[in-house]
C-alpha positions as CSV (number, residue, x, y, z in Angstrom):
1,M,30.2,-1.4,-31.0
2,N,29.3,-3.4,-27.9
3,R,26.7,-1.8,-25.6
4,I,26.8,-2.4,-21.9
5,V,23.7,-1.5,-19.9
6,Y,24.6,-0.7,-16.3
7,L,21.8,-0.5,-13.7
8,T,22.1,1.0,-10.3
9,F,19.4,2.8,-8.4
10,Y,22.0,5.0,-6.7
11,F,25.0,6.9,-8.3
12,K,27.1,9.9,-7.5
13,P,26.5,12.5,-6.2
14,D,24.0,10.6,-4.0
15,L,25.1,9.7,-0.5
16,C,24.8,5.9,0.2
17,A,26.6,2.6,-0.1
18,G,25.1,1.8,-3.5
19,S,26.4,5.1,-4.9
20,F,29.8,4.8,-3.3
21,R,30.2,1.2,-4.7
22,N,28.9,1.8,-8.3
23,S,30.3,5.2,-9.2
24,P,34.0,4.3,-9.2
25,L,33.2,0.8,-10.5
26,A,31.4,2.2,-13.5
27,F,34.3,4.4,-14.5
28,E,36.8,1.6,-14.0
29,L,34.6,-0.6,-16.2
30,A,34.5,2.2,-18.9
31,S,38.2,2.5,-18.8
32,Q,38.8,-1.2,-19.4
33,A,35.9,-1.4,-21.9
34,K,37.7,0.8,-24.4
35,L,39.8,-2.2,-25.3
36,K,36.7,-4.1,-26.2
37,D,35.1,-1.2,-28.2
38,A,32.3,-1.0,-25.7
39,F,30.0,1.9,-24.7
40,I,28.3,2.0,-21.3
41,D,24.8,3.3,-20.7
42,I,24.2,3.8,-17.0
43,Y,20.6,4.1,-15.8
44,T,20.2,5.5,-12.3
45,T,18.3,8.2,-10.4
46,L,18.7,11.8,-9.5
47,P,19.9,12.1,-5.9
48,N,17.1,10.9,-3.7
49,R,18.5,8.7,-0.9
50,Y,17.7,11.3,1.8
51,S,15.1,14.0,1.6
52,S,17.2,16.2,3.9
53,F,20.2,16.1,1.6
54,D,19.7,18.1,-1.6
55,V,22.4,18.2,-4.3
56,E,22.1,19.0,-8.0
57,A,23.0,16.6,-10.8
58,L,22.5,16.5,-14.6
59,E,19.8,14.2,-16.0
60,V,22.2,13.2,-18.8
61,E,25.9,13.3,-18.6
62,E,28.6,11.9,-21.0
63,F,32.3,11.0,-20.5
64,E,34.0,9.4,-23.5
65,N,32.5,5.9,-23.7
66,I,30.1,6.3,-20.8
67,R,26.6,8.0,-20.7
68,I,24.7,8.5,-17.4
69,H,20.9,8.7,-17.5
70,R,19.5,10.0,-14.2
71,I,15.8,9.5,-13.7
72,S,13.8,12.0,-11.6
73,L,11.8,10.4,-8.8
74,P,8.9,11.8,-6.8
75,P,9.8,13.2,-3.3
76,H,9.7,10.6,-0.6
77,K,10.5,10.1,3.1
78,S,12.1,6.6,2.8
79,G,8.9,4.8,3.8
80,M,8.1,1.4,2.3
81,L,5.3,2.7,0.0
82,D,7.5,5.7,-1.0
83,Q,10.2,3.3,-2.1
84,V,7.8,1.1,-4.0
85,F,6.5,4.1,-6.0
86,S,10.0,5.5,-6.6
87,F,11.3,2.2,-7.9
88,W,8.2,1.7,-10.1
89,K,9.0,5.1,-11.8
90,F,12.6,4.1,-12.3
91,Y,11.6,0.7,-13.7
92,K,9.1,2.1,-16.2
93,E,11.5,4.8,-17.4
94,V,14.4,2.4,-17.9
95,I,12.2,0.0,-19.8
96,K,11.0,2.8,-22.0
97,L,14.5,4.1,-22.7
98,N,15.7,0.7,-23.7
99,R,12.6,-0.3,-25.8
100,S,14.3,0.0,-29.2
101,K,17.9,-0.7,-28.1
102,K,19.8,-3.9,-27.9
103,A,22.3,-4.7,-25.1
104,S,25.4,-6.8,-25.5
105,L,25.8,-7.2,-21.8
106,V,23.7,-6.2,-18.8
107,F,25.2,-5.4,-15.4
108,A,22.9,-4.8,-12.4
109,S,23.9,-3.9,-8.8
110,S,21.0,-4.6,-6.6
111,S,20.1,-4.6,-2.9
112,R,16.3,-4.8,-3.2
113,L,16.0,-7.5,-5.9
114,F,14.0,-5.3,-8.3
115,T,17.1,-3.7,-10.0
116,A,18.3,-7.2,-10.6
117,F,14.9,-8.1,-12.0
118,L,15.0,-5.0,-14.2
119,G,18.4,-6.3,-15.4
120,Y,16.8,-9.7,-16.2
121,R,14.0,-8.0,-18.3
122,I,16.5,-6.0,-20.4
123,A,19.0,-8.8,-20.8
124,S,16.4,-11.5,-21.7
125,K,14.9,-9.2,-24.3
126,S,18.3,-8.8,-26.0
127,N,19.3,-12.4,-25.3
128,A,22.3,-10.9,-23.5
129,P,24.4,-12.1,-20.6
130,L,23.3,-10.8,-17.2
131,Y,25.9,-10.1,-14.5
132,L,24.4,-9.4,-11.1
133,D,26.0,-7.7,-8.1
134,I,24.0,-8.7,-5.1
135,R,24.3,-6.4,-2.1
136,D,21.5,-7.8,0.1
137,I,19.1,-10.8,0.1
138,F,15.9,-8.9,-0.2
139,V,13.5,-11.9,0.3
140,D,15.3,-12.9,3.4
141,T,15.2,-9.3,4.8
142,M,11.5,-8.8,4.0
143,N,10.7,-12.1,5.8
144,D,12.1,-10.5,8.9
145,V,10.8,-7.0,8.3
146,F,7.1,-7.9,7.5
147,K,5.3,-8.3,10.8
148,S,1.9,-9.3,9.4
149,K,1.4,-12.9,8.5
150,L,-1.2,-11.9,5.9
151,V,1.4,-9.6,4.1
152,K,3.9,-12.4,4.2
153,I,1.4,-14.8,2.6
154,L,0.5,-12.3,-0.1
155,I,3.9,-10.8,-0.9
156,L,6.7,-13.3,-0.2
157,P,5.6,-15.9,-2.8
158,L,5.7,-13.1,-5.5
159,L,9.1,-12.0,-4.4
160,K,10.4,-15.6,-4.4
161,T,9.1,-16.1,-8.0
162,I,10.8,-12.9,-9.2
163,E,14.0,-14.0,-7.3
164,V,14.1,-17.5,-8.9
165,K,13.4,-16.2,-12.4
166,T,16.1,-13.5,-12.1
167,F,18.9,-15.6,-10.5
168,K,18.3,-18.6,-12.8
169,Y,18.8,-16.4,-15.9
170,A,22.0,-14.8,-14.7
171,K,25.4,-15.9,-16.1
172,H,27.3,-14.5,-13.1
173,I,26.4,-13.4,-9.6
174,N,28.7,-11.5,-7.4
175,L,27.9,-11.8,-3.7
176,I,29.1,-8.8,-1.8
177,S,29.2,-10.9,1.4
178,G,30.5,-14.4,1.9
179,G,27.6,-14.8,4.3
180,F,25.3,-15.0,1.3
181,K,26.9,-18.2,0.0
182,D,24.6,-20.8,1.6
183,Y,21.5,-19.0,0.4
184,F,22.6,-19.1,-3.2
185,F,23.6,-22.7,-3.1
186,R,20.4,-23.8,-4.9
187,F,21.1,-21.6,-8.0
188,K,23.5,-23.9,-9.7
189,L,23.9,-22.3,-13.2
190,P,25.5,-18.9,-12.5
191,K,29.2,-18.5,-11.9
192,Y,29.9,-16.8,-8.5
193,S,32.4,-14.3,-7.2
194,Y,32.9,-12.5,-3.9
195,F,34.1,-8.9,-4.6
196,S,33.3,-7.2,-1.4
197,N,32.9,-3.5,-0.7
198,G,36.1,-1.5,-0.3
199,I,37.7,1.7,0.8
200,D,37.5,4.8,-1.3
201,E,40.6,6.7,-2.2
202,E,39.1,9.9,-0.8
203,F,39.0,8.4,2.7
204,I,42.6,7.0,2.3
205,S,44.2,10.2,1.0
206,G,42.1,12.6,3.1
207,N,42.4,10.7,6.3
208,R,44.2,12.8,8.9
209,S,43.3,10.8,12.0
210,N,45.9,8.1,11.4
211,Q,48.5,10.8,12.4
212,S,46.4,12.2,15.3
213,G,46.3,11.1,18.8
214,E,43.5,10.8,21.3
215,V,40.8,13.4,21.2
216,S,40.8,15.4,24.5
217,N,37.2,16.0,25.2
218,T,35.7,16.2,28.7
219,Y,33.4,13.4,27.5
220,K,33.9,10.5,25.0
221,L,32.2,11.2,21.7
222,I,30.7,8.2,19.8
223,V,29.9,9.0,16.1
224,Y,27.5,7.1,13.8
225,A,27.0,8.2,10.2
226,G,24.7,6.6,7.7
227,N,21.2,5.5,7.2
228,I,18.7,5.7,10.1
229,G,16.3,2.9,9.1
230,E,14.6,-0.2,10.5
231,G,17.6,-2.1,9.3
232,Q,20.0,-0.2,11.5
233,G,17.7,-0.3,14.5
234,L,19.3,2.8,16.2
235,H,16.1,3.5,18.1
236,R,16.6,0.2,19.8
237,I,20.2,0.8,21.1
238,I,21.3,4.4,21.2
239,P,18.7,6.0,23.5
240,Q,18.9,3.1,25.9
241,A,22.7,3.2,26.0
242,A,22.8,6.9,26.2
243,Q,20.6,6.9,29.3
244,L,22.8,4.4,31.1
245,L,26.1,6.1,30.1
246,G,25.1,9.6,31.2
247,N,27.1,12.7,30.3
248,D,30.5,11.0,30.3
249,F,29.6,9.8,26.8
250,K,27.8,11.6,24.0
251,F,26.4,10.2,20.7
252,L,26.5,12.2,17.5
253,I,24.2,10.6,14.8
254,I,24.6,11.9,11.3
255,G,22.1,10.8,8.7
256,D,18.5,10.3,7.8
257,G,16.0,7.5,7.0
258,G,12.7,5.9,7.7
259,A,13.2,5.2,11.4
260,K,14.6,8.7,12.3
261,K,11.3,9.8,13.8
262,Q,11.3,6.7,16.1
263,L,14.8,7.5,17.2
264,Q,13.8,11.2,17.9
265,A,10.7,10.0,19.8
266,E,12.8,7.7,22.0
267,I,15.3,10.5,22.7
268,K,12.5,12.9,23.7
269,N,10.7,10.3,25.7
270,L,13.8,9.6,27.8
271,G,14.7,13.3,28.1
272,L,18.2,12.8,26.8
273,T,20.7,15.6,26.4
274,N,23.7,13.4,25.3
275,V,22.4,12.5,21.9
276,T,22.7,14.9,18.9
277,L,21.1,14.3,15.5
278,N,22.6,15.9,12.4
279,N,21.3,15.7,8.8
280,P,23.5,13.9,6.2
281,V,26.7,15.7,5.2
282,S,29.2,15.4,2.4
283,R,32.1,13.0,2.7
284,D,34.6,15.8,3.2
285,E,32.6,17.1,6.2
286,L,32.1,13.5,7.4
287,R,35.9,13.0,7.7
288,I,36.1,16.0,10.1
289,F,33.4,14.5,12.3
290,Y,35.2,11.1,12.3
291,D,38.5,12.9,13.2
292,Q,36.7,14.5,16.2
293,S,35.3,11.3,17.5
294,D,36.6,9.0,20.2
295,F,34.6,5.9,19.1
296,L,33.1,5.0,15.7
297,F,29.8,3.2,15.9
298,L,28.1,0.6,13.7
299,H,24.8,-1.3,14.3
300,L,22.4,-3.6,12.6
301,N,18.9,-4.5,13.9
302,D,18.5,-7.9,15.5
303,Y,17.1,-9.7,12.4
304,Q,18.1,-13.2,11.3
305,A,18.7,-12.0,7.7
306,F,21.4,-9.5,8.9
307,R,23.6,-12.3,10.1
308,K,24.5,-12.9,6.5
309,V,25.4,-9.3,5.4
310,L,28.7,-7.4,5.4
311,P,28.0,-3.6,5.8
312,S,30.1,-1.3,3.6
313,K,30.4,1.0,6.7
314,I,33.0,-1.4,8.2
315,F,35.4,-0.5,5.4
316,E,34.9,3.2,5.7
317,L,35.3,3.3,9.5
318,A,38.4,1.1,9.5
319,T,40.4,3.7,7.5
320,F,40.4,5.8,10.7
321,N,42.5,4.9,13.8
322,K,39.7,5.2,16.2
323,P,38.2,2.2,18.1
324,I,35.2,0.7,16.4
325,I,32.2,-0.5,18.4
326,A,29.8,-2.7,16.4
327,G,26.5,-4.2,17.3
328,V,26.4,-7.0,14.7
329,A,26.1,-10.7,14.5
330,G,26.9,-13.6,12.2
331,F,29.2,-13.0,9.2
332,S,29.8,-9.3,10.0
333,A,30.9,-10.2,13.6
334,Q,33.3,-12.9,12.3
335,F,34.8,-10.5,9.7
336,I,35.3,-7.7,12.2
337,N,36.8,-9.9,14.9
338,K,39.2,-11.4,12.3
339,E,40.1,-8.4,10.2
340,V,39.6,-5.2,12.1
341,S,41.9,-4.5,15.0
342,N,40.9,-2.4,18.0
343,S,37.2,-3.2,17.6
344,F,34.5,-4.4,20.0
345,V,31.6,-6.5,18.8
346,F,28.5,-6.7,20.9
347,D,25.1,-8.4,20.3
348,P,22.6,-6.3,18.3
349,C,20.3,-4.2,20.5
350,D,22.1,-5.2,23.7
351,A,22.6,-1.8,25.4
352,I,23.8,-3.4,28.6
353,Q,26.7,-5.2,26.9
354,L,27.7,-2.0,25.1
355,V,27.5,0.1,28.3
356,E,29.5,-2.4,30.3
357,Y,32.3,-2.3,27.7
358,L,32.5,1.5,27.5
359,K,32.4,1.9,31.3
360,S,34.9,-0.8,32.0
361,S,37.4,0.0,29.3
362,K,40.3,1.4,31.3
363,S,42.7,2.0,28.5
364,Y,41.9,4.0,25.3
365,S,44.1,3.6,22.3
366,T,44.2,4.3,18.6
367,T,45.3,1.8,16.0
368,D,47.2,1.8,12.7
369,R,45.1,-0.2,10.2
370,H,47.3,0.3,7.1
371,E,47.4,-3.4,6.2
372,F,43.6,-3.6,6.2
373,V,43.4,-0.4,4.1
374,D,45.8,-1.7,1.5
375,R,44.1,-5.1,1.2
376,F,40.6,-3.6,0.7
377,R,41.3,-0.6,-1.5
378,R,38.2,0.0,-3.6
379,S,40.4,0.7,-6.7
380,K,42.0,-2.7,-6.4
381,I,38.7,-4.5,-6.0
382,N,37.2,-2.6,-8.9
383,K,40.0,-3.4,-11.3
384,A,39.4,-7.2,-10.7
385,M,35.6,-6.9,-10.8
386,A,35.6,-4.9,-14.0
387,K,37.8,-7.5,-15.7
388,S,35.3,-10.2,-14.5
389,I,32.3,-8.3,-15.9
390,L,34.0,-7.7,-19.3
391,S,34.8,-11.4,-19.7
392,Y,31.1,-11.8,-20.7
393,L,31.3,-9.6,-23.7
């Protein structure tokens, strides 16, 4: 029997883009793998994305030809060192669990490079093909995030060495964003594909706002849901915009992350009463908040690396008929302007631009985005991607 090793740091019931992408993909892969007499071992973690969201999950779970191994990690607050220690625990445990096992194919979905490197270690030991799903360019991002020149001098060369070794070994690399294409041009050997993020059926079937009209609040409610990290840069846009907008507009921020304290400090410093912070909620609850909104909000910090990405949140928000306001640049801005109707794109961290749009927007309308939803159904993308992965067995 063929054995496929599937690596993803996040998996259901965790709440994050990595989990939402990999959970349905793994089960679609398992369904198709039956025809190739293949068994799938998934190595992931117990829910850990947010310290404020606690949900139980089994450490080992089996469904027909799929086995999920969830590794327990130490508690963390999403800081850089916390994440390093958490991944090191994951890395060691996965290596140990695969020490005496041979893989026929290794699939790794990675946003921080090291899951991809773990895939390389396991695949090279078994002389097996490695199929990578790249959700972010980690070296590029770290080059922006690291402020210290000394840290860059010490750490970036090591990251680049790991990157080159990993990507040169891979047989196939899927790039989740077309904006990554130029960066990977130097790695000639792998075959490339561009299976993007998609829209989950639970958002499509459970979406009520496509039949609802304008929300009749005495103020306009702007909803953001997701990670509150340095990458999102909410502390650099929401307090400033909220102060200028006043009580005619209110922000509801749902989530957690390493930069939440910075956001809270800015809100307190400005004495704002029109910004509310909620802890992460389940996707069923999240749909209710989206239904109650007037605008749906998306933002990335003003980093050069983020001009290449395509946030999964775009696909989630576009299933609702509400106007989308997005502080993004580069490939994301191009994608939204081209594909997502009734949206407004502004420069990252430019509160003035955002406020001018909201205050000058005289007409408010909702939009039917059924064509977008049909084109980017996650199930449709997963079927094609699973077939691509299995072609290497």
